[in-house]
N, C-alpha and C positions, 0 to 999 in steps of 0.2 A: 557483641563486640568481635571486631575483625582483627585476626592474628596477622602481624607482618614479619616477614623474615628480612635480616640485613646481616651484612658482614659485621663482626664485632669492632668496635672502635675503643680506643684507650679509655674514653669515659664511661664504658659499659663494665669494666674491671671489678669496681666495688659491688655492683648489682649481681654479676656473675658469680663471684665469691659467695655472696649471701645466698643465692639460689643453690649453689652446689652444697653449702653447709645444711641447708634445709632438705635437700633432695637425697643425701647420704648419711649414714649414721656416724661418720668421723670426718675429720678435715682432710683425709688423705687426697681426695679428688680435687678439692679446692687447691691444695698446696701443689698438686701436680699441675694443674692449668697455670698456676702462677710461674712454676720452674719452666714449663714449656714456652711461656712467652719470654721469661727472662733469656732463654737459651736461643730464642728465635726459632722455635720449632712449631709454631702455629701456622701450617699452610692454608689451612681453611677454619676459621672461627664464626660460627653463626648464632646470632640470638634472635629468639622469637620474642616480638614485643607486642603487647596489649596496651593500648593507650600509650602511656610514656614507660611502662614497666617492662622489664626483662622478665619473662616467664618461662623461657626456656633456652637451652644452650647445647651446642654440639661442636667439638673440636676434632679436627683431622691433622695428624703431624706425620712428617716424613718418617719413613722406616728405611733401615739398612736392609737391603733385599737384592736378589738377582734381577730386579725389575724396578721401575719406578712406582714405588708403592708408598701408600698412606695408611696409618693406623687411625681407626675411628674410635673416639672415646676420651673422656667421658661425655655422655649424653644424658641431659637432665631436664625436667619439667618441675615447676613448683608444684608440691603435692596436691593443692588445691585445683590445680589446672590439668592435672593428668586424666587420661582417659577420654581426651578430646582430639586425639591424633597429632598433637603438636610435635612429639618425639619423632614420628614418622615423616612429618613435613620437614624437620631439620635435616633427618638423614637423607631423604629423598634428594632435597635441594644440595646438600654437600656432596653427594655422590654424582649429581649432575654437574655441579661445579668442577669436580675433580676430573670427570670425563672430559669437559671443554678444556680444561687446562692441560690435557694430555698425559695424565696419570694412567698406568697400567692397570692396578689393582688397589683395591682397599681390604684391609684385613679387620677384624674385630673379634674380641673376647666377649663372649655373652651367651644368652640363652638362645639356642637354635630356634626354638619354637617361635621366638620374636624376630630375630634378625633374618630368618629364613624368607619372610614376606617381603623383604627388600632385595632378594637375590643372594643373600650371604649362605655359604654352603660349607659345612666341614670338610666335605670331600675335596674341595678346591685348595684347601690348606693342608691336607693330609700329608703331602710329600716334604713340607718344609720343616726344617729343624728350628725350633723356638722354644723358649723355657714355657710357653703357653700351650704347646702342642697337646692336643686331645680334643674331645667331642665339642668343646666350647670355643675352640679357635677356628675361625671361619674366614673365607675369602670371597671377594666378589671381583671377577675379572672385568675391567671397563673398556676392552677392545676384543670383542668377540665373546663367545660363550665359554671358553677354557682359558686357563692362565696361559701366558706366553712362556713361562718357566714353571716347571712342576715341581722344581726341588732346590735346595740350597738352604742357606741360613737367613732368617728375617728376624730382626731386632726392632723393637720400638725404640724411638727416641730416648736419649740418655735420661731423662726426667723419670721414666717409668721404672728405671732400676730400683729407686726408693721403695717401689710397691713389691718387688721380688722377694 
């Protein structure tokens, strides 16, 4: 079966919520995505479709930062569809869309062993002040190999405050 990527549409919302409830142990991520949508903070929302089913999702939301930056997350793939590269497809496509739309950087909080394969690096985020600062907070510059700004405060969209 072929996996197709598309921008999320309003009709995808129930399937995305169900996917997030299956992929994570609590409803926090599903509720977060609903708050991001409600607040108008979904810059890039992508679904992976197989036949007519949503099997993967990734969202990029604007951040308050010293440059034009997005925060990646959550990223989810139906448990029975994992380990097929679908999450990677969503991340690569979203990063490409962000680059084409003129964003300067993408930040992510996650496992460096996974996200480093897409170019995310904790060293690129190390100079920034964030509640998430540390070895799992990474950045990917989209204009060149280094961040245009190397320090300052970066904050995820307001919906993320419920997770802190």
